[in-house]
N, C-alpha and C positions, 0 to 999 in steps of 0.2 A: 870252531865253534865253541866260544868262551862263556859260560854261568855267569853273571853279573853277582859277584860274591855279595854285595851290599843286599840287593835285595833276596838272594837266597838262604840270607839266616831268619832262621823259621819266623822270630816275632815281627823284624821288619818286613817279610812278608806278608804278613798278617796285615799291619798297619796299613800297606800298600793296598790290599786287596779291600779292606773298610774303605779306604778313601777312595778305591775305585768305583765305589758303588753310591757317595754320596758326595753332594758338592761341597762341603767341608762339615768337618767334626772338631768340637773341641776338647782340651785337655783333659776333663773331668770323663767326658763320652769315653775316651780313649780307654784311659785307666780302666773304669769300670768294665768294659766290654771287654780289656784283654786280661784282668785278672792281673797288673803288672803293680810293682810300687812304683811312685811320683820319679823318684831316682831313676830306676828301669826304663821307664818309658823317654823319658828325658835324654838320655845316653842313646837310646834307637833314632828319636826326633833327631837329633843333630846331626848324627851318621846321614840320614835322609836327605837333611836340609842343607848339609853340605857339598853332598854329589847332586843338589839341584833338584831334586825329585820333589820335596815338597816347598809348598809357600806358607808361612807362617803371618797369619795376622793378629794385632795386638789391640784389644777393644777394651771397652767397660761396659757393663750391662749394669745398670741398678748402681752405679759407683763402684762396682766390683770388677777388679780387672779380669779380663778373660782373653784365652788364648785359643785360636780354633788353628786348623791345619787343613792345607786341601794339596790334591793333586797337581803339579805344573804339566805343563805338556811336555816337558823334558822327561817327567816320572813317568807321565802315561805311555808315552813311546818305550821307556825302559822297560817297564811293564810288559807292553806288547812283544817286544823283544825277547823278555825273560822266558814268555810262555813257547813263543815259536822254537827259541833254542833249545828248550825243555823236552819240546814234541820231537824235533831233530834227535837228541840224545836218546827219547824214546826208541825212537824209527830204526837207529843204527843199532841198534842192540836186537832188533828182530831177524830174524833168520829169513832170506829172501827167498 
């Protein structure tokens, strides 16, 4: 019963939870919603993307570059497994 350390970091968990509830979210939305600096968000996004948990989509909106993110199937499964593992940890600590 090993907790996924990539997801367990509080900011990355918040990113995953936001994306689990949305089809996708762009960089500006995440920076504003999470009250992070652009650099800080970028570092967390890089970790999640390198784990295969996020898909990055680059496009243009009215000729302005726009980057958006969505959970991959692997990311959704990892998040579900994270919660199952956390529940198991909680249950193992209760008196029988």
